[in-house]
Phi, psi and omega in degrees: 000127179285125184287349183264359181229162175288131181292149176282166177300318179300318179295319179297318182288349177264352182292130182303323180291317178298317179300315181295316180294317179296320178298318179299322183271359179073029180263131180267128179304325179296323180292327177293315178301315181296319178300313181293326177294318177298320178296319178299314180297316180297317179295319179299317180297316179298317180295321178294322178294319180292327182284338184284000000 
C-alpha cells in the first residue's frame, strides 16, 4: 500500500490487521465488496435521477 495515496477497498481488505478483525467478527471480505458495489450502484442511480 502506497503511503501517499488513499488505499483502495481491495487494499484495505488485504491488510493483515483488517483481515484479523474481520475474521474475529465473522465478516466475509466478499460480502464487504458486494455491499460497496450495491452502494455504488445506488448512488449512481440517485445521481442520474438528480441530473434528469
